[in-house]
Kinemage of the C-alpha trace (Angstrom):
@kinemage 1
@onewidth
@group {chain A} dominant
@subgroup {mainchain}
@vectorlist {calphas} color= white
{ca met a 1} P -259.636 139.060 -157.683
{ca ile a 2} L -262.712 137.184 -156.479
{ca ala a 3} L -263.232 137.361 -152.732
{ca ile a 4} L -265.747 135.482 -150.571
{ca arg a 5} L -267.476 136.965 -147.541
{ca ala a 6} L -270.681 136.672 -145.545
{ca ala a 7} L -273.667 138.335 -147.201
{ca arg a 8} L -274.953 141.503 -145.571
{ca ala a 9} L -278.301 143.252 -145.671
{ca glu a 10} L -276.893 145.821 -148.111
{ca asp a 11} L -276.155 142.992 -150.600
{ca ala a 12} L -279.870 142.226 -150.933
{ca ala a 13} L -280.430 144.366 -154.045
{ca ala a 14} L -277.476 142.775 -155.874
{ca ile a 15} L -278.608 139.298 -154.815
{ca ala a 16} L -282.155 140.020 -156.019
{ca ala a 17} L -280.765 141.271 -159.353
{ca ile a 18} L -278.724 138.078 -159.818
{ca tyr a 19} L -281.695 135.871 -158.946
{ca ala a 20} L -284.391 137.626 -161.009
{ca pro a 21} L -283.357 136.235 -164.429
{ca tyr a 22} L -283.440 132.695 -163.012
{ca val a 23} L -287.012 133.282 -161.846
{ca leu a 24} L -288.330 135.188 -164.845
{ca gly a 25} L -286.428 133.695 -167.751
{ca gly a 26} L -286.245 129.991 -167.164
{ca thr a 27} L -287.037 126.973 -165.088
{ca val a 28} L -284.001 126.932 -162.780
{ca ser a 29} L -286.135 128.451 -160.010
{ca phe a 30} L -289.696 127.344 -159.370
{ca glu a 31} L -290.639 130.797 -158.100
{ca thr a 32} L -292.769 132.737 -160.577
{ca glu a 33} L -292.278 136.261 -159.211
{ca ala a 34} L -288.797 137.589 -158.599
{ca pro a 35} L -288.295 138.732 -155.000
{ca asp a 36} L -287.144 142.312 -154.543
{ca ala a 37} L -284.332 143.581 -152.312
{ca arg a 38} L -286.635 143.801 -149.293
{ca ala a 39} L -287.663 140.158 -149.674
{ca met a 40} L -284.028 139.091 -150.043
{ca arg a 41} L -283.079 141.063 -146.929
{ca gly a 42} L -285.817 139.147 -145.152
{ca arg a 43} L -284.485 135.810 -146.381
{ca ile a 44} L -280.958 136.646 -145.246
{ca ala a 45} L -282.277 137.801 -141.862
{ca ala a 46} L -284.409 134.652 -141.514
{ca ser a 47} L -281.211 132.597 -141.416
{ca asp a 48} L -280.871 134.160 -137.952
{ca gly a 49} L -277.098 133.743 -137.893
{ca phe a 50} L -277.471 129.952 -138.080
{ca tyr a 51} L -277.456 129.206 -141.811
{ca pro a 52} L -274.772 130.837 -143.978
{ca trp a 53} L -275.370 133.221 -146.866
{ca leu a 54} L -272.146 133.941 -148.758
{ca val a 55} L -271.277 136.249 -151.650
{ca ala a 56} L -268.451 136.278 -154.163
{ca thr a 57} L -267.314 139.815 -154.956
{ca asn a 58} L -264.748 141.458 -157.168
{ca gly a 59} L -263.515 143.584 -154.260
{ca asp a 60} L -260.336 143.368 -152.218
{ca ala a 61} L -259.218 140.255 -150.311
{ca asp a 62} L -261.915 140.862 -147.686
{ca gly a 63} L -264.622 141.276 -150.322
{ca glu a 64} L -264.928 144.994 -149.679
{ca gly a 65} L -265.581 147.568 -152.358
{ca gly a 66} L -266.652 145.268 -155.142
{ca gly a 67} L -269.877 144.156 -156.707
{ca val a 68} L -271.579 140.853 -155.957
{ca leu a 69} L -270.832 138.291 -158.686
{ca ala a 70} L -272.496 135.214 -157.180
{ca tyr a 71} L -274.079 134.026 -153.969
{ca ala a 72} L -274.678 130.743 -152.192
{ca tyr a 73} L -276.655 129.885 -149.110
{ca ala a 74} L -277.954 127.068 -146.972
{ca thr a 75} L -281.372 126.604 -145.422
{ca arg a 76} L -283.120 124.021 -143.311
{ca phe a 77} L -283.653 120.872 -145.385
{ca arg a 78} L -287.017 119.964 -143.848
{ca asp a 79} L -288.978 121.297 -140.882
{ca arg a 80} L -288.994 118.260 -138.608
{ca pro a 81} L -286.332 118.199 -135.856
{ca ala a 82} L -284.713 114.916 -136.972
{ca tyr a 83} L -283.527 116.695 -140.154
{ca arg a 84} L -281.612 119.430 -138.297
{ca tyr a 85} L -278.212 117.930 -139.203
{ca val a 86} L -278.872 118.320 -142.945
{ca val a 87} L -279.111 121.482 -145.058
{ca glu a 88} L -280.393 122.367 -148.508
{ca thr a 89} L -278.025 124.518 -150.540
{ca ser a 90} L -278.350 126.874 -153.487
{ca val a 91} L -275.959 128.867 -155.640
{ca tyr a 92} L -276.655 131.566 -158.240
{ca val a 93} L -274.224 133.383 -160.496
{ca ala a 94} L -274.661 136.700 -162.315
{ca gly a 95} L -275.182 135.993 -166.026
{ca pro a 96} L -271.902 137.445 -167.330
{ca met a 97} L -269.958 135.556 -164.647
{ca ile a 98} L -271.253 132.068 -165.481
{ca gly a 99} L -268.265 129.846 -166.127
{ca gln a 100} L -265.756 132.381 -164.744
{ca gly a 101} L -265.180 130.676 -161.360
{ca ala a 102} L -267.190 132.870 -158.988
{ca gly a 103} L -269.900 130.238 -158.517
{ca arg a 104} L -267.380 127.488 -157.844
{ca leu a 105} L -265.466 129.612 -155.303
{ca val a 106} L -268.533 130.695 -153.352
{ca tyr a 107} L -270.007 127.171 -153.396
{ca glu a 108} L -266.732 125.612 -152.215
{ca ala a 109} L -266.649 128.123 -149.357
{ca leu a 110} L -270.256 127.295 -148.483
{ca val a 111} L -269.492 123.555 -148.348
{ca asp a 112} L -266.352 124.179 -146.245
{ca thr a 113} L -268.338 126.403 -143.886
{ca leu a 114} L -271.125 123.837 -143.495
{ca arg a 115} L -268.509 121.162 -142.683
{ca ala a 116} L -267.014 123.398 -139.998
{ca gln a 117} L -270.480 123.986 -138.579
{ca gly a 118} L -270.899 120.231 -138.163
{ca phe a 119} L -273.744 119.499 -140.582
{ca thr a 120} L -273.672 115.928 -141.910
{ca gln a 121} L -275.199 116.286 -145.393
{ca ala a 122} L -275.974 118.994 -147.928
{ca ile a 123} L -278.743 118.524 -150.476
{ca gly a 124} L -278.840 120.384 -153.780
{ca val a 125} L -282.191 120.467 -155.595
{ca leu a 126} L -281.842 121.088 -159.338
{ca ser a 127} L -284.445 121.488 -162.043
{ca leu a 128} L -283.556 119.313 -165.011
{ca pro a 129} L -282.003 119.496 -167.500
{ca asn a 130} L -279.327 121.718 -165.999
{ca asp a 131} L -275.869 120.564 -167.124
{ca his a 132} L -273.981 123.621 -165.859
{ca ser a 133} L -275.409 123.322 -162.344
{ca ile a 134} L -274.846 119.551 -162.304
{ca arg a 135} L -271.161 120.093 -163.181
{ca leu a 136} L -270.819 122.749 -160.477
{ca his a 137} L -272.451 120.574 -157.811
{ca glu a 138} L -270.363 117.551 -158.724
{ca his a 139} L -267.177 119.643 -158.800
{ca val a 140} L -267.656 120.575 -155.131
{ca gly a 141} L -268.463 117.014 -154.023
{ca phe a 142} L -272.169 116.429 -154.604
{ca arg a 143} L -273.367 113.152 -156.116
{ca arg a 144} L -276.683 112.379 -157.784
{ca ala a 145} L -279.128 110.918 -155.256
{ca gly a 146} L -282.334 110.690 -157.290
{ca val a 147} L -284.877 112.309 -159.576
{ca phe a 148} L -288.534 113.175 -159.146
{ca arg a 149} L -290.256 113.162 -162.518
{ca glu a 150} L -292.533 116.018 -163.605
{ca val a 151} L -293.000 117.619 -160.191
{ca gly a 152} L -292.878 121.280 -161.240
{ca phe a 153} L -294.965 123.041 -163.868
{ca lys a 154} L -293.514 126.271 -165.231
{ca gln a 155} L -293.389 127.978 -168.607
{ca gly a 156} L -295.950 125.599 -170.076
{ca arg a 157} L -294.190 122.350 -169.299
{ca trp a 158} L -293.549 119.777 -166.601
{ca ile a 159} L -290.064 119.767 -165.102
{ca asp a 160} L -288.082 117.008 -163.411
{ca val a 161} L -286.184 117.755 -160.218
{ca gly a 162} L -282.898 116.077 -159.327
{ca tyr a 163} L -281.471 115.719 -155.862
{ca trp a 164} L -277.706 115.874 -155.381
{ca gln a 165} L -276.210 114.975 -152.015
{ca cys a 166} L -272.869 115.905 -150.450
{ca leu a 167} L -271.404 114.145 -147.412
{ca leu a 168} L -270.120 116.890 -145.128
{ca asn a 169} L -269.266 114.984 -141.945
{ca asp a 170} L -269.673 111.436 -140.722
{ca ser a 171} L -272.925 110.713 -138.941
{ca arg a 172} L -272.294 110.040 -135.250
{ca val a 173} L -274.433 108.462 -132.580
{ca pro a 174} L -275.344 110.507 -130.728
{ca pro a 175} L -275.117 113.323 -133.275
{ca val a 176} L -273.317 116.564 -132.520
{ca glu a 177} L -275.498 119.663 -132.805
{ca pro a 178} L -274.387 121.968 -135.643
{ca lys a 179} L -272.814 125.276 -134.649
{ca pro a 180} L -274.378 128.530 -135.832
{ca phe a 181} L -272.771 130.326 -138.762
{ca ser a 182} L -272.361 133.345 -136.492
{ca ala a 183} L -269.958 131.258 -134.332
{ca val a 184} L -267.972 129.779 -137.248
{ca gly a 185} L -267.819 132.473 -139.943
{ca val a 186} L -266.758 131.910 -143.540
{ca val a 187} L -264.402 128.937 -143.909
{ca arg a 188} L -262.228 128.377 -146.969
{ca gly a 189} L -260.351 125.140 -147.560
């Protein structure tokens, strides 16, 4: 059984282990040095209870007792205050679990949670080509918004970056301030 729950500080080592191959072995991530567990704990803590970090586990219905199979999170899209209604999202799946549903489940829960928080848009930023990630994003409601050509240089080549956008909630005037993740919790469906 795959369960979804909020990430905790003690998940940082598993999250770092999932992420490292994406950093070191390919062009999915534009980082060049894989962050360790301490760095991941810092990233989770930096969300300050406002932006969600979720994990898919193979534990019981509450996600207890199992290993982390995938994780997804949201961050601020851009620093300027006018962007505060929009988030950037990411999802990473442990190698053996790719295509087994853990990524889809945790990403669906992230999108549902962001909707409940009141964000208006989610932006996924994908290095290209990346057919698996494109399918995953589009499965949970993202649509292609544009491509920046040759904006990243890694592993001896220039890489295009695609932007996928997901409508979470209608834009209102005046806008409603998003609620913190700590007030909403993990939402499914």
